[in-house]
VEXTOR-758225 format. One line per 5 residues: number of its first residue (from 1); their letters; for each residue x, y, z of N, C-alpha, C. Coordinates in steps of 0.1 Angstrom, whole numbers. Last residue first. Layout:
NUM) a) X,Y,Z,X,Y,Z,X,Y,Z ~ ...;
end
This chain:
456) tlrpf) 8,-98,465,-4,-107,463,-13,-102,470 ~ 26,-75,466,23,-81,454,11,-93,452 ~ 15,-46,483,17,-59,485,15,-63,470 ~ 24,-16,497,17,-23,488,21,-38,491 ~ 18,2,531,29,-5,524,20,-13,510;
451) glrdf) 3,14,546,1,19,534,11,14,523 ~ 0,13,575,12,22,568,14,24,554 ~ -15,-11,570,-22,1,580,-10,12,576 ~ 3,-29,560,-10,-27,554,-13,-9,560 ~ 17,-36,585,25,-28,573,13,-25,562;
446) ykitl) -1,-48,600,9,-40,603,11,-29,593 ~ -9,-72,584,-21,-61,586,-14,-46,588 ~ 14,-85,584,12,-81,573,0,-67,572 ~ 30,-78,614,24,-87,606,17,-79,596 ~ 51,-73,642,48,-66,626,43,-76,617;
441) vpnls) 46,-99,652,42,-85,658,39,-78,647 ~ 58,-123,646,45,-124,648,35,-112,653 ~ 80,-109,634,71,-117,626,60,-119,632 ~ 103,-106,654,90,-94,648,79,-100,640 ~ 120,-124,657,111,-121,668,101,-111,664;
436) sesnh) 134,-136,638,130,-142,647,122,-138,655 ~ 135,-112,616,129,-125,614,127,-133,627 ~ 149,-95,633,136,-90,627,131,-102,620 ~ 171,-105,640,162,-104,648,151,-103,644 ~ 186,-105,613,182,-117,623,175,-113,631;
431) wcsgt) 187,-75,610,182,-83,599,180,-102,609 ~ 198,-64,630,186,-59,626,181,-73,617 ~ 220,-91,647,218,-82,636,202,-75,637 ~ 223,-99,681,222,-104,666,218,-91,659 ~ 211,-98,709,226,-95,703,228,-94,689;
426) gcacl) 185,-85,722,190,-94,713,203,-89,708 ~ 166,-73,740,183,-74,744,186,-85,734 ~ 144,-67,723,153,-55,730,166,-59,730 ~ 133,-94,720,141,-86,708,149,-77,712 ~ 131,-103,744,138,-111,735,145,-101,727;
421) tareh) 111,-85,755,124,-86,761,135,-93,752 ~ 89,-90,739,95,-77,738,110,-78,740 ~ 85,-120,746,89,-117,730,97,-101,732 ~ 78,-114,774,87,-126,767,97,-121,756 ~ 54,-99,771,69,-92,778,81,-102,777;
416) sagla) 40,-97,736,41,-104,757,54,-100,757 ~ 29,-72,718,36,-81,720,38,-89,737 ~ 12,-52,712,5,-62,717,15,-76,721 ~ 27,-27,708,18,-31,695,12,-46,699 ~ 35,-20,732,23,-12,727,18,-18,714;
411) rlrsy) 57,-37,729,43,-39,741,32,-31,736 ~ 70,-26,712,66,-40,707,55,-41,718 ~ 78,-1,724,69,-1,708,64,-16,707 ~ 92,-9,748,78,-1,745,72,-4,733 ~ 115,-23,732,109,-33,742,94,-24,746;
406) vtkgs) 127,-2,719,121,-15,711,112,-22,722 ~ 134,13,736,124,17,730,119,8,724 ~ 155,2,752,141,2,759,130,8,749 ~ 171,-5,731,166,-15,733,151,-11,742 ~ 175,19,706,177,15,716,164,3,722;
401) gwhkl) 158,20,673,170,19,681,174,13,694 ~ 139,22,658,136,20,671,145,26,679 ~ 151,18,631,146,30,636,143,32,650 ~ 156,-10,631,168,1,632,166,14,634 ~ 128,-18,631,141,-21,641,148,-14,643;
396) qiarl) 124,-9,606,118,-7,619,126,-9,628 ~ 142,-24,592,143,-12,592,136,-5,601 ~ 132,-51,596,147,-47,599,147,-32,599 ~ 108,-50,583,109,-56,599,124,-49,602 ~ 117,-50,557,108,-37,563,107,-39,580;
391) rhriw) 125,-73,553,135,-62,550,128,-48,556 ~ 103,-87,555,114,-90,561,124,-81,564 ~ 88,-77,535,83,-74,545,98,-78,554 ~ 104,-89,513,102,-76,514,99,-70,527 ~ 101,-116,515,114,-111,517,111,-95,521;
386) sdldr) 73,-119,514,76,-121,523,90,-113,528 ~ 69,-110,486,64,-104,495,68,-107,508 ~ 85,-134,477,90,-121,472,84,-110,484 ~ 69,-153,480,79,-153,486,88,-141,485 ~ 47,-145,466,44,-151,478,61,-150,487;
381) ftrpt) 55,-148,441,53,-134,446,53,-132,461 ~ 63,-173,438,70,-164,432,65,-152,444 ~ 36,-185,439,45,-186,451,58,-176,447 ~ 22,-182,416,21,-175,428,29,-176,439 ~ 31,-186,386,37,-187,399,35,-180,410;
376) qalrf) 24,-172,359,15,-186,368,25,-189,377 ~ 23,-143,350,34,-150,357,21,-164,361 ~ 12,-119,337,9,-129,334,16,-144,340 ~ 21,-96,356,6,-104,359,4,-117,351 ~ 39,-85,351,45,-98,354,31,-106,356;
371) yakwg) 28,-54,353,39,-62,339,39,-75,343 ~ 18,-51,375,13,-53,364,16,-60,354 ~ 41,-52,391,33,-64,395,24,-65,382 ~ 53,-33,383,61,-42,382,51,-54,382 ~ 33,-11,395,40,-11,381,47,-25,376;
366) plysr) 34,-18,421,22,-18,415,28,-18,400 ~ 61,-9,431,55,-23,430,46,-23,421 ~ 67,17,425,75,5,417,67,-2,418 ~ 54,35,445,55,42,430,61,30,421 ~ 52,22,466,41,23,461,44,28,447;
361) lqeav) 78,23,476,75,10,471,61,10,462 ~ 79,53,483,85,49,467,81,34,462 ~ 62,52,502,57,60,489,67,52,478 ~ 74,39,521,61,35,516,58,39,501 ~ 98,55,524,102,39,521,86,37,513;
356) qkmgk) 83,77,539,90,79,523,93,64,521 ~ 75,60,562,66,67,551,71,71,539 ~ 101,53,573,92,44,568,79,48,559 ~ 125,76,564,115,72,573,106,63,564 ~ 159,76,557,147,74,552,137,70,562;
351) ggvrr) 187,74,562,178,85,568,166,84,565 ~ 209,64,553,203,70,546,191,79,549 ~ 200,24,558,210,38,561,205,50,553 ~ 187,3,552,188,6,567,197,18,567 ~ 171,5,521,183,4,530,179,10,542;
346) tilri) 149,-1,504,147,-5,519,163,-6,524 ~ 158,8,476,143,15,482,145,12,498 ~ 178,-10,470,180,2,471,170,11,478 ~ 162,-34,472,172,-33,482,178,-15,486 ~ 145,-34,452,141,-32,461,152,-28,474;
341) rqkft) 165,-35,433,162,-19,431,153,-22,446 ~ 173,-61,434,181,-49,435,177,-35,437 ~ 150,-75,431,158,-72,444,165,-64,446 ~ 145,-70,401,137,-63,411,142,-63,424 ~ 172,-82,393,168,-69,388,161,-62,399;
336) diakp) 159,-111,400,174,-104,406,176,-89,404 ~ 139,-112,384,136,-115,399,150,-106,405 ~ 150,-111,358,141,-101,365,139,-102,377 ~ 164,-137,360,174,-122,356,165,-107,363 ~ 145,-156,360,151,-154,372,161,-138,370;
331) avaie) 115,-145,347,126,-148,346,133,-149,356 ~ 82,-156,358,91,-144,358,105,-152,357 ~ 67,-181,336,71,-177,348,79,-162,347 ~ 39,-202,322,46,-186,318,53,-185,334 ~ 38,-233,314,36,-223,322,45,-212,322;
326) vtdkt) 28,-259,297,35,-248,292,34,-239,306 ~ 19,-295,302,19,-284,296,28,-270,300 ~ 25,-319,311,28,-317,299,25,-301,293 ~ 14,-323,337,4,-328,324,10,-323,313 ~ 27,-295,351,21,-306,350,15,-309,341;
321) gqrlc) 49,-271,328,43,-275,340,37,-288,345 ~ 84,-262,323,73,-270,323,68,-270,332 ~ 83,-226,316,87,-237,321,78,-246,320 ~ 95,-191,299,87,-207,300,92,-216,308 ~ 99,-160,312,105,-173,311,93,-183,308;
316) yglfk) 100,-126,309,95,-136,311,101,-150,307 ~ 116,-105,297,113,-105,314,109,-118,318 ~ 115,-111,273,108,-98,276,106,-98,290 ~ 128,-142,278,120,-136,268,110,-124,273 ~ 151,-167,289,142,-149,292,139,-146,277;
311) rgfvp) 147,-197,293,150,-187,284,144,-176,287 ~ 132,-219,305,140,-211,310,150,-199,304 ~ 126,-241,274,122,-235,288,135,-229,296 ~ 133,-240,250,128,-229,250,125,-227,267 ~ 169,-254,241,154,-253,247,147,-242,251;
306) gvetk) 182,-232,215,184,-242,224,170,-245,229 ~ 208,-210,200,193,-220,197,198,-231,209 ~ 213,-174,206,214,-187,209,203,-197,202 ~ 232,-146,210,224,-153,203,225,-169,204 ~ 252,-134,225,240,-135,230,226,-140,225;
301) kenvr) 273,-136,209,277,-139,225,259,-141,232 ~ 265,-126,183,270,-137,185,268,-143,203 ~ 244,-102,175,253,-104,189,256,-121,190 ~ 244,-96,140,240,-104,150,249,-105,160 ~ 238,-63,126,248,-74,128,241,-81,141;
296) lhlka) 227,-51,94,224,-52,108,233,-61,115 ~ 222,-48,68,234,-39,75,232,-38,89 ~ 200,-63,57,197,-50,63,206,-41,67 ~ 219,-82,50,211,-74,37,208,-63,43 ~ 218,-94,77,233,-87,69,226,-79,58;
291) ylkrl) 197,-102,81,200,-91,89,213,-83,82 ~ 196,-124,61,186,-116,61,191,-104,70 ~ 219,-140,75,220,-134,61,209,-122,58 ~ 208,-148,97,222,-140,97,221,-132,85 ~ 185,-164,92,186,-150,98,195,-141,96;
286) sllvr) 200,-187,83,194,-174,77,190,-160,77 ~ 211,-195,104,219,-192,95,211,-184,83 ~ 189,-199,122,196,-191,124,208,-184,112 ~ 175,-222,106,172,-208,105,177,-202,111 ~ 196,-243,111,191,-237,97,188,-225,97;
281) egarq) 196,-243,139,204,-240,137,201,-233,121 ~ 166,-253,143,169,-240,149,182,-238,142 ~ 168,-275,130,160,-268,125,164,-255,127 ~ 184,-289,151,192,-289,139,183,-278,127 ~ 172,-288,174,179,-282,174,183,-279,159;
276) srvyv) 134,-287,165,147,-295,168,152,-286,168 ~ 111,-272,159,108,-283,170,124,-291,169 ~ 109,-237,169,110,-248,160,107,-260,170 ~ 105,-201,170,102,-216,176,106,-226,165 ~ 125,-177,174,117,-182,165,118,-197,168;
271) ncdda) 124,-141,188,126,-156,192,115,-161,180 ~ 138,-110,187,132,-118,180,134,-134,184 ~ 137,-77,199,137,-90,203,133,-99,195 ~ 134,-54,186,144,-60,181,144,-74,186 ~ 101,-52,191,111,-42,186,123,-53,181;
266) yrafr) 95,-82,192,89,-71,200,100,-63,199 ~ 82,-112,178,93,-103,178,85,-90,186 ~ 76,-146,173,74,-137,180,86,-126,180 ~ 71,-175,150,82,-162,156,71,-152,166 ~ 72,-200,129,66,-196,142,74,-187,149;
261) hgrre) 75,-201,94,81,-201,108,71,-197,117 ~ 69,-200,65,59,-207,75,64,-209,88 ~ 84,-185,48,87,-196,51,80,-207,62 ~ 69,-161,51,67,-168,38,77,-182,40 ~ 78,-152,75,63,-160,73,58,-167,62;
256) ldkdv) 103,-145,72,99,-160,81,85,-161,78 ~ 98,-125,56,103,-136,51,103,-150,57 ~ 85,-106,70,77,-114,62,83,-125,54 ~ 103,-102,92,91,-106,96,88,-113,84 ~ 124,-87,76,128,-103,79,114,-108,86;
251) edllv) 110,-64,69,114,-74,58,116,-86,63 ~ 104,-55,94,94,-62,87,98,-68,78 ~ 125,-39,103,130,-53,108,114,-61,101 ~ 119,-11,91,131,-20,87,132,-34,90 ~ 94,-6,105,96,-7,91,108,-14,85;
246) nallp) 101,-7,132,96,-18,129,94,-19,112 ~ 122,14,133,123,3,136,118,-9,127 ~ 99,34,128,109,31,119,119,17,121 ~ 87,31,152,80,29,139,89,27,131 ~ 107,39,172,98,25,174,93,22,161;
241) slpgg) 114,68,164,122,55,163,117,42,166 ~ 99,90,167,94,82,153,105,67,152 ~ 100,101,193,86,94,192,86,85,179 ~ 134,95,208,121,102,196,109,92,195 ~ 142,73,220,142,87,227,131,99,222;
236) qptge) 173,59,205,160,58,213,158,72,222 ~ 182,69,172,183,69,190,173,64,192 ~ 189,54,146,178,61,152,180,61,165 ~ 220,49,124,215,48,136,200,55,139 ~ 244,69,106,238,59,108,231,58,124;
231) srdmv) 258,93,109,257,88,95,247,72,96 ~ 259,121,124,252,112,125,250,105,112 ~ 285,145,140,273,140,129,269,126,129 ~ 285,159,170,290,151,161,279,144,151 ~ 290,188,193,279,181,183,288,172,171;
226) vgnav) 301,186,229,303,185,211,294,181,202 ~ 291,184,253,292,197,245,297,198,232 ~ 288,158,254,299,163,262,301,181,256 ~ 272,152,225,275,145,236,289,151,242 ~ 247,158,206,253,165,215,259,158,226;
221) igaql) 242,147,172,244,142,187,249,152,194 ~ 227,157,143,233,154,151,229,150,167 ~ 202,144,120,201,153,131,215,149,143 ~ 191,125,104,205,127,102,211,139,110 ~ 167,117,112,178,109,112,191,110,110;
216) yrril) 156,141,106,157,138,118,163,126,123 ~ 161,139,79,165,151,84,164,147,99 ~ 143,119,71,159,117,65,163,128,77 ~ 116,132,77,122,123,85,135,117,83 ~ 118,153,56,118,157,69,127,147,80;
211) rlvak) 119,135,33,129,143,34,128,150,48 ~ 93,125,38,105,115,37,118,122,40 ~ 76,145,30,76,140,45,87,131,48 ~ 81,152,9,84,162,16,85,155,33 ~ 73,131,-7,88,133,-9,88,143,3;
206) dsvrk) 51,106,-2,50,120,3,66,123,4 ~ 46,78,-1,50,86,-13,53,100,-12 ~ 59,51,17,53,64,16,55,72,3 ~ 65,27,13,51,29,19,48,42,20 ~ 89,29,-1,80,20,-5,65,20,1;
201) alrdm) 104,45,19,99,51,6,86,41,0 ~ 111,28,37,102,35,42,95,44,30 ~ 131,17,23,119,5,26,108,15,30 ~ 150,36,18,146,28,9,133,21,12 ~ 153,44,46,145,54,36,144,49,24;
196) lvdhn) 171,22,54,157,23,62,150,33,53 ~ 191,22,37,184,12,39,170,15,44 ~ 203,46,47,197,45,34,187,33,32 ~ 211,46,73,199,55,70,192,50,52 ~ 211,14,90,216,22,82,205,30,75;
191) vrdff) 210,14,128,203,11,114,210,21,103 ~ 228,12,148,235,6,136,224,10,124 ~ 214,18,171,225,27,165,232,24,152 ~ 194,0,173,190,13,171,203,23,170 ~ 214,-21,180,206,-23,170,202,-8,166;
186) keldv) 235,-38,193,229,-21,192,224,-18,181 ~ 231,-66,178,242,-59,183,238,-40,182 ~ 202,-86,186,211,-74,173,219,-69,181 ~ 196,-119,193,199,-103,196,207,-96,186 ~ 175,-146,190,183,-135,181,183,-124,188;
181) dvvvr) 168,-175,195,170,-168,205,180,-155,197 ~ 150,-200,189,161,-195,180,160,-179,189 ~ 140,-227,207,139,-213,203,152,-210,198 ~ 119,-258,208,136,-251,209,133,-237,201 ~ 93,-265,211,101,-262,221,118,-261,221;
176) ygeqa) 68,-268,201,77,-260,193,85,-255,206 ~ 45,-276,208,54,-287,206,66,-276,199 ~ 24,-259,217,19,-269,202,31,-278,200 ~ 35,-250,234,24,-257,239,19,-265,225 ~ 52,-234,223,59,-239,231,44,-254,235;
171) yrqaq) 31,-212,212,38,-224,200,50,-232,210 ~ 21,-204,234,9,-212,225,22,-221,218 ~ 40,-189,246,37,-202,251,27,-210,244 ~ 42,-170,227,55,-178,227,50,-191,234 ~ 18,-155,227,24,-162,217,34,-176,219;
166) lvadh) 22,-146,255,15,-155,253,13,-164,240 ~ 43,-124,247,47,-139,256,37,-148,255 ~ 34,-108,228,43,-118,226,47,-128,231 ~ 11,-98,250,6,-106,234,21,-114,231 ~ 29,-85,265,21,-99,273,15,-106,257;
161) asrgp) 38,-64,248,49,-76,254,41,-88,259 ~ 15,-59,227,22,-56,237,28,-68,239 ~ -11,-36,208,-5,-50,213,7,-43,221 ~ -25,-14,202,-33,-27,206,-25,-40,208 ~ -4,-1,181,-11,0,190,-21,-10,189;
156) rfgys) 32,-10,188,20,-10,177,6,-11,185 ~ 55,-18,203,54,-2,198,41,-5,187 ~ 57,-52,192,64,-38,197,63,-27,193 ~ 50,-76,177,41,-69,190,47,-54,195 ~ 43,-93,151,53,-81,153,47,-73,165;
151) cesft) 29,-111,135,38,-114,148,46,-105,152 ~ 20,-103,114,11,-103,128,17,-110,138 ~ 38,-77,100,34,-91,104,26,-90,113 ~ 24,-44,88,34,-53,94,27,-65,96 ~ 2,-29,76,11,-35,67,19,-44,73;
146) pdilp) -12,-12,95,-18,-27,93,-9,-35,84 ~ 12,6,100,9,-6,111,-1,-17,102 ~ 6,29,84,17,17,77,16,4,89 ~ -16,41,89,-13,38,76,-3,26,74 ~ -11,49,116,-25,41,113,-23,37,98;
141) qliql) 14,61,116,11,47,121,1,41,117 ~ 16,87,101,22,74,96,17,59,101 ~ 1,107,119,-3,101,104,3,90,101 ~ 15,104,142,1,99,143,-4,99,130 ~ 43,108,135,39,96,141,24,94,135;
136) iaqqv) 41,135,130,44,128,116,42,109,122 ~ 37,144,159,24,146,148,29,138,136 ~ 61,134,170,47,130,173,37,132,162 ~ 78,152,151,81,139,155,68,132,156 ~ 71,176,167,69,179,150,71,159,149;
131) lrdqv) 75,173,194,61,177,189,61,173,174 ~ 104,168,192,93,159,197,82,160,193 ~ 108,195,184,109,185,175,105,172,181 ~ 103,207,211,101,211,198,99,202,187 ~ 119,198,223,106,191,229,99,198,214;
126) tpigl) 146,180,213,141,190,220,128,189,222 ~ 157,144,217,152,154,207,151,168,216 ~ 177,127,232,168,132,238,167,144,224 ~ 192,94,225,191,106,222,178,114,223 ~ 204,70,248,194,74,242,198,90,237;
121) ermgg) 219,38,254,225,53,248,210,59,244 ~ 223,21,284,218,24,272,217,38,269 ~ 250,1,295,243,15,295,237,15,282 ~ 258,-28,319,264,-21,305,251,-7,306 ~ 230,-47,332,245,-44,331,249,-35,320;
116) tpkpi) 206,-52,331,217,-63,334,228,-63,332 ~ 194,-27,330,192,-37,345,202,-49,343 ~ 217,-1,321,208,-11,319,205,-22,331 ~ 218,32,328,223,20,331,212,6,329 ~ 219,57,301,211,53,315,216,35,315;
111) evhrv) 232,86,290,233,71,288,228,69,303 ~ 223,107,263,226,103,276,225,91,277 ~ 224,137,242,231,125,243,231,120,257 ~ 201,154,224,211,153,234,212,141,240 ~ 203,160,190,195,157,200,206,152,209;
106) aqpry) 199,193,169,206,181,176,202,174,184 ~ 171,202,152,179,204,162,188,191,167 ~ 157,202,117,157,196,132,175,201,141 ~ 151,229,95,164,220,102,161,215,117 ~ 133,235,68,133,230,83,147,221,89;
101) tgami) 125,240,44,140,244,49,141,241,62 ~ 103,230,30,114,222,29,127,228,37 ~ 78,243,34,88,250,24,102,242,23 ~ 68,235,57,63,234,42,69,238,29 ~ 91,239,76,86,224,70,77,224,61;
96) eervq) 87,269,75,99,262,71,97,248,65 ~ 60,270,84,65,278,72,76,270,67 ~ 60,267,109,55,259,101,57,260,87 ~ 83,283,122,82,269,120,75,260,109 ~ 62,305,118,76,304,111,79,288,111;
91) pwrvk) 40,293,137,40,300,125,52,300,115 ~ 57,295,164,51,283,154,46,288,141 ~ 66,313,180,76,310,170,66,298,158 ~ 48,324,198,54,333,188,61,325,174 ~ 41,297,208,33,311,208,36,319,198;
86) lheat) 63,283,214,59,281,203,44,291,200 ~ 71,295,239,81,298,227,74,295,216 ~ 53,282,255,54,299,256,63,300,245 ~ 61,256,254,47,258,248,46,276,249 ~ 87,256,260,87,255,244,71,260,244;
81) qeitl) 82,260,289,89,269,281,89,268,265 ~ 71,234,292,66,248,297,70,259,290 ~ 90,215,287,78,216,281,67,230,282 ~ 121,238,286,110,225,291,100,225,282 ~ 150,240,267,136,244,271,129,232,276;
76) gdvga) 177,236,258,174,234,273,160,240,276 ~ 182,227,234,183,242,238,181,244,251 ~ 187,199,236,201,206,239,196,221,238 ~ 157,192,256,168,189,248,178,196,246 ~ 144,184,288,147,194,277,157,188,268;
71) sgkna) 126,153,296,131,163,298,136,173,286 ~ 92,143,301,104,142,293,109,155,296 ~ 57,138,289,65,144,301,80,146,295 ~ 35,125,284,48,118,282,58,124,288 ~ 16,148,279,15,142,288,29,126,290;
66) kvrkw) 29,166,259,31,168,274,25,161,284 ~ 28,147,239,38,152,243,41,157,256 ~ 1,146,235,8,140,238,24,137,243 ~ -6,175,230,-13,168,243,-6,155,248 ~ 7,175,207,7,183,219,6,180,234;
61) aavmn) -8,159,189,4,159,191,8,166,208 ~ -33,176,190,-32,162,197,-18,155,201 ~ -25,198,178,-31,199,191,-29,184,199 ~ -20,186,153,-7,195,160,-11,192,174 ~ -45,178,144,-32,168,147,-22,176,155;
56) erslv) -55,202,143,-63,190,151,-53,184,152 ~ -43,214,124,-44,223,135,-50,209,142 ~ -17,196,105,-29,202,105,-32,203,122 ~ 7,187,95,8,202,103,-8,205,103 ~ -2,160,86,6,164,94,6,176,101;
51) qqlld) -16,169,62,-25,163,74,-15,160,88 ~ 4,179,47,-9,185,50,-15,184,66 ~ 18,157,45,23,170,51,12,177,57 ~ 1,143,26,6,137,42,10,149,48 ~ -6,150,-1,-15,155,11,-12,152,23;
46) drgsg) 20,148,-20,3,149,-20,3,153,-6 ~ 44,152,-42,40,154,-31,26,156,-33 ~ 58,149,-63,59,134,-54,51,140,-46 ~ 59,167,-82,70,168,-74,67,156,-66 ~ 45,168,-106,56,160,-108,66,161,-96;
41) eqrhg) 28,200,-101,33,188,-109,45,178,-107 ~ 21,212,-71,33,210,-80,31,196,-88 ~ -9,223,-62,0,212,-62,12,214,-75 ~ -33,236,-69,-23,245,-61,-10,233,-60 ~ -48,223,-83,-45,235,-90,-32,238,-83;
36) atpae) -63,210,-59,-50,201,-73,-45,212,-82 ~ -57,227,-32,-64,222,-43,-55,214,-52 ~ -46,222,0,-43,228,-11,-50,219,-23 ~ -63,226,32,-57,214,24,-56,221,11 ~ -58,250,54,-67,246,43,-56,236,33;
31) dcssr) -36,263,67,-44,251,74,-51,244,63 ~ -21,282,60,-19,272,50,-26,259,56 ~ -28,304,78,-32,303,65,-33,291,58 ~ -30,287,109,-21,293,98,-30,294,87 ~ -28,275,144,-35,277,130,-27,289,125;
26) fhteg) -13,269,169,-12,261,157,-20,262,141 ~ -26,286,184,-11,287,182,-9,279,171 ~ -57,281,186,-52,290,179,-36,294,175 ~ -55,256,200,-55,252,188,-50,269,179 ~ -27,259,225,-41,260,220,-42,257,207;
21) vkava) -7,261,249,-5,261,234,-20,253,232 ~ -8,260,275,-4,268,269,-4,274,256 ~ -27,230,276,-15,238,285,-16,251,277 ~ -47,232,250,-39,221,257,-28,227,261 ~ -82,238,239,-66,242,244,-60,231,251;
16) repqg) -101,219,229,-98,235,223,-87,238,227 ~ -91,186,224,-97,197,234,-91,209,226 ~ -101,169,191,-92,175,205,-98,185,213 ~ -122,146,188,-120,161,183,-111,163,194 ~ -112,117,168,-116,126,176,-114,136,179;
11) skqhs) -90,106,148,-95,97,160,-104,108,168 ~ -94,108,111,-95,117,126,-100,105,139 ~ -78,95,91,-87,93,94,-86,99,109 ~ -67,100,55,-64,102,72,-79,100,78 ~ -62,75,27,-72,89,36,-67,88,52;
6) asglt) -37,71,7,-42,66,17,-52,79,23 ~ -17,77,-13,-31,79,-14,-39,75,-4 ~ 8,74,1,2,89,-2,-11,89,-7 ~ 15,49,8,7,58,21,0,73,14 ~ 5,24,-9,10,31,-9,6,43,3;
1) m) 7,-10,1,-3,-2,-1,9,12,-1;
end
């Protein structure tokens, strides 16, 4: 399907004003779609750019950018400051985009630690460029997305990592219990611009939109105050990056479909499910060739062919259940990462009170619990709850400090004289004493009253 000829369907009426930037600030004499007589013959331009810059689409894009929050780019302007800036600047920005002279600003380079170690590189565009990218995304995604493979789940409307994990479970249940687990080496940093734009041009006919997207790809990166040119890569951090990644990787998806393979892909994480080790080795050989055609490199250290059980996929793993069933569980690495985070929140040094600890746990646990709700391992959650409460009891004991205070507090909570004395006079560590003496007193209900969340 060529997108230039597709009609744009609006997804509802936007609010009349968004923060400090409302409809009037995106209005221009160019808002009306050009007639056939106004279009340039042979220019390859159709109405996609007009749809991108329409008042309704820009207001919706601003709402999304504002809701996503995010930090400032290289210009140092926050979302609120950009709103004020666009009140004056937007007509000129729009005119530059329409004339093809707009130049996106460089992206701000940041690094964040990965849960499994190492650093993940992000490129943070300015708020203004995030707005324009979001506006492009809102027009292109409804048109391109239906052309993607049914086995692609990442960053697509109505699809999620949970769908990919459930699909993997179905494949294993059907007997495909060997997986080709492919990891791409620095995928978002290695995307070839020419290859990507060639694949995108097969789906989008509006040359003005294609030119604008290429300029976003080629925008420099500012690292340590130095602007570096970029000849490859589509750094994570911009709204367009996930869609462009799916455009590029869809070629591999379609080839796997033609060969009748069973697979699930989420962004650059792709698992192919087969019946034997030998079949898996053949699939991996063909995948190496397919990725090489796209100028992408397979990470040989992390790419493997092996049994499906116990292998991590999107934080989950599959395991053998009773009566030859396949169950979904939380991957051991995900549990280790969870515990590392909980240890930081529940450190017994640093001066945090129980109320502050409860607030931090409330900001983390519900999201973790919601993501791993597919796990068919209730004991895992019960064990983690017990471990967290053990740490909380140790914190409480540490806060109470002296033996006299410990004794009086425990007695006030209903502990017997013997138990309160044992805990107050205990010579062991807070960790040891919290397990041996406090369980019957600082119960689950006690922490419920203090506002601590639970996994179960």
